[in-house]
C-alpha positions in Angstrom: 0.0 0.0 0.0 1.3 3.4 -0.9 2.0 6.0 1.8 -0.7 8.3 0.5 -3.3 5.5 0.4 -2.5 4.6 4.0 -2.9 8.3 5.1 -6.2 8.6 3.3 -7.5 5.5 5.0 -6.3 6.8 8.4 -8.2 10.1 7.8 -11.3 8.1 6.8 -11.1 6.0 10.0 -10.8 9.1 12.1 -13.9 10.7 10.5 -16.0 7.6 10.7 -14.9 6.6 14.3 -14.7 9.6 16.5 -12.5 9.1 19.5 -14.3 9.1 22.9 -12.5 10.6 25.8 -13.1 10.5 29.6 -15.8 13.0 30.4 -18.4 13.6 33.1 -21.1 13.6 30.4 -20.5 9.9 29.5 -22.8 7.6 31.4 -21.4 5.2 33.8 -22.9 2.2 35.5 -24.4 3.0 38.9 -23.8 1.0 42.1 -27.4 -0.2 42.0 -27.0 -1.4 38.4 -23.7 -3.1 39.3 -25.3 -4.9 42.3 -28.1 -6.3 40.0 -25.4 -8.2 38.0 -24.7 -11.8 39.1 -21.8 -12.0 41.6 -21.8 -8.3 42.5 -24.8 -8.1 44.9 -22.6 -7.9 48.0 -19.8 -5.6 46.9 -19.0 -2.6 49.2 -19.5 0.9 48.0 -15.7 1.4 47.6 -15.3 -1.9 45.7 -18.2 -1.1 43.5 -16.9 2.4 42.6 -13.5 0.8 41.7 -15.2 -1.8 39.6 -17.3 0.8 37.8 -14.3 3.0 37.1 -12.3 0.1 35.8 -15.1 -1.0 33.5 -15.6 2.5 32.2 -11.9 2.9 31.4 -11.9 -0.5 29.7 -14.9 0.5 27.6 -13.1 3.6 26.4 -10.0 1.5 25.4 -12.2 -1.0 23.6 -14.2 1.7 21.8 -11.2 3.7 20.7 -9.2 0.6 19.6 -8.3 0.5 15.9 -6.1 -2.3 14.6 -2.9 -1.2 13.0 -2.9 -2.1 9.3 
């Protein structure tokens, strides 16, 4: 693949898949929603908040991931 073709494809990917960043406007799972999931009914508030934050960060990584071609 020529360099220009690769750059054109990269520009297209950026326009089609906007990058999502950490923001207060993005919805996160609540403690109540987490506790409704199997295996999480008895987590403490602190554990729950840590789990929610980890899941949120993982979701951003997964959403923003684009394989290198």
